[in-house]
N, C-alpha and C positions, 0 to 999 in steps of 0.2 A: 504493500501500498505507498500511496505517496503520505509528506505530510501535509500537504495545503487542503486535507481531507479530514483535517484536522483543526482547521482556524473556521471560529468565529468569536464573534461579540459578547460580553458577562455583561450588563448594563452596571455603573461604581455602585450603583443604592444595594445592590443584590450580594457584593464583596462583602461578607460576614465582617466586622470588624469587633464587636466585643462576643464572648461566649453566652447561651444559652444562662440562666439566672444555675439552672439544676442541669448534671450533663443528660442525663434520659430526654430531657425534655427536646429536642432535638428534632423537626423534626425527616420521618422515614419514609423513602421512595421505596415501593417493592417493587421489584420490573422483574417478572418470567419470562425467561428466556422460552420457554414451551409455547406460553400458549400470544406470548407477546403482548399482558396485560398491565397494566401498571396500576398500583392503585395507590393511594394515598393513607400513611400514619404518624405516629410518633415512633419515640426509640423502642421506646417500653418494651412497643407492641411488638420486641425483636421475639420473646418469650415465646409468642404465638404458635412460631416456626420451627419450632424446635424444641426438642425430647427426652428423651429418657436416652442414655449414651451417646448422641451428637455431640460434633466436637468445634467449639471454636478454638482454631490458631490464633493467639494470639502475642505482635511484637512485647518482650517484658524489656526494650531498651530507656534510657535514662536520657532526655534532654540536659543539655549541660549547659552553663550561663556563658555560648561560645562570642559574645558581642562583645568589645569592649573598646574602650576610648582614651586613647593616647598624646604625647604630643613632641612633636620634631625638638632634636635636637637644634639649638640657635634661634632656629624660629622661632619657636611655640607653637607652630601651626597644630590642627587638631587634627585628628589623624583617627580612623576609621581601623580599629583590626579584629576578625574574622577569624579563632579558630578554626580550623576545617579535622584536624589532627593530630594528633601529636604520631611526630616521626622519632625520639629517640631519648627516652623519660631523661637515660642518667645524664647527654646534654643537656638535655633541654629544645630540641631542636620540634618548632612547628611549623608548620604547610597553617599559613592563611590569604585572607584576603586585603588588601589594605582597601581604605577608598578616603583621598585620594588619593592615585597608588600613582601619578606622574610624577609627584613629592617622593616618590621613599624605592631609595635606590639601596644597593649593596654595600654596604658599610656606613650607614646613617645610624642611628640608635635612635630608639625611642623612650619615655618615659610613661611610669604610668601610674597614678595614686598621686594625691595631694602633695607631697612627701618624697613622692617619688621613689615608693616601696621596691617596685617592678621597672625594671632597666631590659630592653633589646634590644639585638644589634640584626639588621639584616641583613644575613649570609647567601643571596640567593635571590634572582629573575627565577619563579616557575610560568609563568602564565601573565598574558597582558598585565594580573590584578594581582596574582598570586605571586608571594612571599615562604621562604621560609626564612624562620627569622630564630635567635636565641637567645633563648631566656638569662640573664645575669642573672644569680640571684642565689645571696650567702647560706642561707634558710637550709632546712632540712626538709628530705621531697612533702613530707607533708607539710609545713611550714609553706613551701611554694604549691602545692595544690589548692590550702587554703586563701593563697593572696591569689590567685587566679580570679577564684572565685567568687572572692570579695566584690575584684574589681570588675566582671565580666557581667553581664545583665540577661536574659530572657530574650533569645534570638527570636524576638517576632519577625515574620514577613513582611519584606520590606510595603505587601499593597495594603497592610495594615499599619493607618494612618494617625500611631503617634506611640509615645513613649510607654515603655509595659509597666505594669505596674504588679505590687505584691498580688492583687490576682491573681497573673501572671504565672506567676512563678508556679503558683499549682493549676492553674487549671490547663495550660500550652507543659500539659502533663499526664499522660496515665495513670490512672489507681493505682498500676500493678506494673509500674516501672522502677526498674530495680539496679539493668547493669549499664551504668553511663557511659557515654559516646556517644550520643547523635547530637546534634548540632540543628535539629530538625525535627520536631514531636511525628509519630506515627498516627495520625490525625484520626480515624475510624476506629480508635480502641479508645478514645478521650470521653466516648458516648457512654461508654459503661459509666455505672458509678460501682463502689462494693456494695450499694444497696441491691440492684438489681443484679449483678455475678452472681448473692448469694439463692439471690428468690431463683437465678435460671440452677443452679448448681443443687438447690432442693427439690427441682423440679429433673435433674437428673445431668444435663448437664456437665459436660467435661470441659474444661482450659486445658489445654496444650500452650506453655511457653516452648518459645525460641526467640530467636533474640537477631535482628540490623542492626547495626549503628547505621543509624538514616544521615546520609550527607548530599549537599547541595545539589551535585548533581544527578540525584532523583527528584528533583523538579528543575532543570536549567530546563531550558524551552529548546527544542531540537533544531537546530542550524541547515542540517542536510533533505531534501524531498526524498532520495531513497532511504525511507526507513530502519536497509539492511546497510546502511552503511556508516547507522549511528552506532559509533561505540560508549557506553554508560559508565563514567564513572567507580570503580569496584570500593562497593562497603562491605565491610567485617560483618560475616554473621556464622551465628550457634543452631544448629539443631542437636540437642542431646540424647539421650537415653531413653529419658522418659518422657516429651515427646514424641521420640519414633514407637512404643510399644502405646501408647491411648492413641496416635491418629493409626496405626496401625490396623490395630484391636476392630478399629471403630470399620474402617475401610472392610475390611473380610465380611465385618456383620451386616454388612448396607448401610450403617447407620452415618447420615448427614452430615461432611465437615467443610463449616466455615471460615475460608481462611477471613481475617477481622486485617482488612487494608493488603495497597499493593505490596507494604514491603515484605507481613506476614506471607503475603503466596510470591513472593521471590524466593524464598527462604524457604520454602515447599517447595518451590521447582528449581532451583539449586541440587536437590538433597535424593535426587528418583533413584531407585536399583533400576536394571536394566527388563526388570518385571512389573515397577510400574510402580514400587511401592516407595515408601520413606524410609532413610536408613539417617547414622550418626554421622554429622558432618562439622566442618567449621573449620573456615579459612575467609577465602576474600572472591565476594562477586560481585561481574560484571555483568550478571547475564540481562538483556534485553524483551522485553514481552509484547510484541509488538501483529495482528493480524496477518496470515494466518497463524492459530498454537495450539497442541493439543495439551491439557490440562492435566499432568497426573493421578491431584492429589486432593484439591479441596474441591468441590463441587454445587459452588455458594459463595461468596463475595459480600462481603460488609465494605463500604469508600463512600471518602465524602465525594461535593462537586468541585470538580480539579480545572485547574491552567489551562486551556486551548496550546497545541503545540507541545504539551509536555508528557513523558516517559505513564505516568498515571493514567491521561488520561485514556492513552494507547493501552495500557496493560487494558486496561477497564473493558475496551473497546473488545478486543480479542477475547474478552469473558463475555459479555454479554452479544455480541455479534454488533458487528457495524452501524448496523443501523438500527438498530433497539436502543442500541448507546445517544445517537444522535437522537435520534425521536428523543430517550430519556428527558437527557441535556434541554433538549426544549420544553417540554413536557415542564421542568422544571423551572424556569425562566419563564413560562405563562403562568406555575404557583408561588412566585415568589419565595421557591425554596433561597435559603443560604447561603453561599457561594464559601469553599478555600477552606481553609485550618477552623480558623471557626464556626463553619458552616453545618450545614444540616447534611443526613447521611444519604444511601442507597441501599437497599440488600438484592443482589440480585441471585437468586434460585434459579 
């Protein structure tokens, strides 16, 4: 398929700027792949679609406060530094994005905090906005991590036109987040509250935890018209034995398996045996799922409404079918669904 098939305009007033008051109060569009029927619910109604021994595969990655603001040596110019990933813990080397990038060259030093507690030196250019920096810090590793967290803020996407608040520290995170490493939230999972999960567990639904540390590459708009030529940025993932046992048991019993979000789906599809079962796996995945694609593990998926021209939208279209996915997006706009990270959800069955 071509990238131009995934271009459309989303009205600015539909881009959610804040979360709903309660997580499960989001709207839920239910899309049936077999019948093409689209119905409108609320997220708490997800319970009606899953029963005893069905499985929800959830991504337990945890977002860290990746956006920092520092100042350039000598000039004092304000510089935004977005932490992408740690390259070397011992040397305190990080891959970052800087803005404005034109001012930041190899050898420059950046200062963070009112008392310049943290200093970083630029050691390499990686892309037009990408840099490798080395933090210069005399304390212990634990003190260094505490300093990073203290100076970072919740990395809300740029289309949320406000500064992050204390509420965002909690809400731009799933209630089951455990393993820190994501620079963006696995947003489909943010609709689950602890109460809703407990109700589903009482009903017999199982939760299988996988990990995929979401990077900015997941959300980046694709630049090539021929989708087969797009290369995803690699992201770290883990599928452990417990998740494998839960999911394979359900699969063999003919139970429903739901991937909660595109990141969970990519973790599952990166860990498939030749027989089409799930296997233990950890490492880096750059799997880009685009139509046509045969899915092996999940037979349903929860996802948010995504940006045009992104890998998330394209994966959703591969799962739902292109025509039905595009119809669902038009219905969503007509019915004033909220879009993107803090927006409403879609269940594809």
